[in-house]
C-alpha positions in Angstrom: 37.7 -27.0 39.3 40.2 -25.0 41.3 43.9 -25.8 40.8 46.8 -25.6 43.1 49.4 -25.7 40.3 52.1 -23.1 40.4 51.3 -20.1 38.2 55.0 -19.1 38.2 55.7 -21.4 35.2 53.4 -19.1 33.1 54.7 -15.8 34.6 56.5 -13.5 32.1 56.2 -10.2 34.1 56.0 -9.4 37.7 54.3 -6.5 39.4 52.2 -5.8 42.4 48.9 -3.9 42.4 48.9 -0.4 43.9 46.1 -0.2 46.6 45.7 3.5 45.9 44.5 2.9 42.3 43.1 -0.6 42.4 39.7 -2.3 42.5 38.8 -5.9 43.1 36.3 -7.4 40.7 34.7 -10.6 42.1 33.1 -12.2 39.1 29.9 -14.2 39.2 30.2 -16.0 42.6 26.7 -17.2 42.3 24.7 -20.3 43.5 24.6 -21.5 39.9 28.4 -22.0 40.0 28.6 -23.3 43.5 30.2 -26.6 42.6 33.0 -24.9 40.7 33.3 -22.0 43.3 33.3 -24.1 46.5 37.0 -25.1 46.4 38.1 -21.5 46.0 35.8 -19.9 48.6 38.7 -19.6 51.2 40.9 -17.9 48.6 38.1 -15.6 47.5 37.4 -14.7 51.2 41.1 -14.0 51.8 41.4 -11.9 48.6 38.3 -9.8 49.6 39.6 -9.4 53.1 43.1 -8.4 51.9 41.6 -5.8 49.6 39.2 -4.4 52.1 42.0 -4.1 54.7 44.0 -2.1 52.1 41.0 0.1 51.3 40.6 -1.4 47.9 37.0 -1.2 46.7 35.3 -4.5 46.0 32.8 -4.8 43.2 30.8 -8.0 42.6 29.3 -9.0 39.3 26.1 -11.1 38.9 25.4 -12.8 35.6 21.7 -13.2 34.9 19.1 -12.9 32.1 15.7 -11.2 32.4 14.4 -13.4 29.6 15.7 -15.6 26.8 15.5 -12.5 24.5 18.5 -10.9 26.2 20.7 -14.0 25.9 22.3 -13.3 22.5 24.8 -15.9 21.5 24.9 -17.4 25.0 21.4 -18.8 24.5 22.5 -20.7 21.4 25.9 -21.7 22.8 24.5 -23.1 26.0 21.2 -24.5 24.7 19.3 -21.9 26.7 20.6 -23.3 30.0 20.9 -19.8 31.3 20.9 -18.1 34.7 17.5 -16.5 35.0 17.0 -13.4 37.2 14.8 -14.1 40.2 15.9 -17.7 40.7 18.0 -19.0 43.6 20.8 -19.9 41.1 21.1 -16.2 40.1 21.8 -15.1 43.7 25.3 -14.4 45.0 26.7 -17.1 47.3 25.3 -15.9 50.6 28.5 -15.8 52.6 30.2 -13.6 50.0 27.3 -11.2 49.1 27.8 -7.6 50.0 25.2 -6.4 52.6 24.0 -3.3 50.9 23.9 -4.6 47.3 25.5 -1.4 46.1 28.7 -3.2 45.1 27.0 -5.4 42.5 27.2 -5.0 38.7 24.5 -6.8 36.8 25.5 -8.3 33.5 24.2 -10.7 30.9 27.3 -11.7 28.9 30.8 -12.8 29.7 32.2 -9.3 30.0 31.6 -7.2 33.1 32.1 -4.1 30.9 29.6 -4.7 28.1 26.4 -2.6 28.7 27.1 -2.1 32.4 28.7 1.3 32.8 31.5 -0.4 34.8 34.2 1.5 32.9 32.7 4.8 33.6 32.2 3.9 37.3 35.9 2.9 37.6 37.1 6.0 35.9 35.0 8.2 38.3 36.6 6.3 41.2 40.1 7.0 39.8 40.8 3.3 39.3 43.8 2.4 37.1 44.2 -1.2 38.0 41.8 -4.1 38.3 42.3 -7.4 40.2 40.1 -10.2 38.8 38.8 -13.1 40.9 35.8 -15.4 40.6 34.4 -17.9 38.1 34.7 -19.1 35.4 38.4 -18.6 34.8 38.2 -19.1 31.1 34.9 -17.4 30.4 33.7 -14.4 32.4 37.0 -13.8 34.3 39.2 -14.0 31.2 36.8 -11.9 29.0 36.6 -9.2 31.7 40.4 -9.2 32.2 41.0 -8.9 28.4 38.4 -6.1 28.1 39.9 -4.3 31.1 43.3 -4.4 29.4 42.1 -3.1 26.1 40.3 -0.3 27.9 43.5 0.8 29.4 43.4 -0.7 32.9 46.4 -2.6 34.3 45.2 -6.1 35.1 46.1 -8.5 37.9 44.5 -11.9 37.6 44.1 -14.2 40.6 45.4 -17.7 40.1 44.0 -19.2 43.3 40.8 -17.2 43.6 39.5 -18.2 40.1 38.2 -21.5 39.0 36.6 -23.3 36.1 35.5 -26.8 35.0 39.0 -28.2 34.4 42.6 -27.7 35.3 43.5 -27.6 31.5 41.1 -24.7 30.9 42.3 -22.8 34.0 45.9 -23.1 33.0 45.3 -22.2 29.4 43.8 -18.9 30.6 46.7 -18.2 33.0 49.1 -18.9 30.2 47.3 -16.6 27.7 46.7 -13.8 30.1 50.3 -13.8 31.4 51.5 -13.6 27.8 49.5 -10.6 26.7 47.1 -9.2 29.2 47.6 -9.6 33.0 50.0 -9.9 35.8 49.4 -13.2 37.7 48.9 -13.0 41.5 47.7 -15.2 44.3 46.7 -14.6 47.9 50.2 -14.9 49.1 51.5 -12.3 46.6 48.7 -9.9 47.4 49.4 -10.2 51.1 53.1 -9.5 50.6 52.3 -6.6 48.3 49.7 -5.0 50.6 51.9 -5.4 53.7 54.5 -3.1 52.1 53.8 0.5 53.1 54.3 3.0 50.3 
């Protein structure tokens, strides 16, 4: 469920991302999550377009499992209702998928960093800041944002280009991340930030 509630009530600190040192991480925008993702598709497209126009690299993640043996605790937690590689549910939503596939990080847990070499890739690119968008707000997006923070990246978390199963879970994540891990942004703030020439 996407929410239009104002994130400003959770905002403790304000800052804009620096296009010269940022990357956009688009988390798990896959067919499996289409019912949750559909309401935020316009905001996701806008966020991607704003970043690309500002020469900010865009990296997608794709959550999938090769077999039940690589599920870890997710198998137990979700009763083996997992996204299996090679199924239509595992594919990125077609209108968002990058054409060349080079911009996709494959993962099999909530974090986009665990076992993916994402951190090394970002360091090689000179990235210091990550902007997080996608689904689910309180699971893969939040875990990735927290991990980015503890790995030394400045984190910006999209409030209108993330979604989850309920407004309460979405807002709980925004409140927690604003308190200790991330600057909150939306499409409007990104547009304003990227229109300022440095």
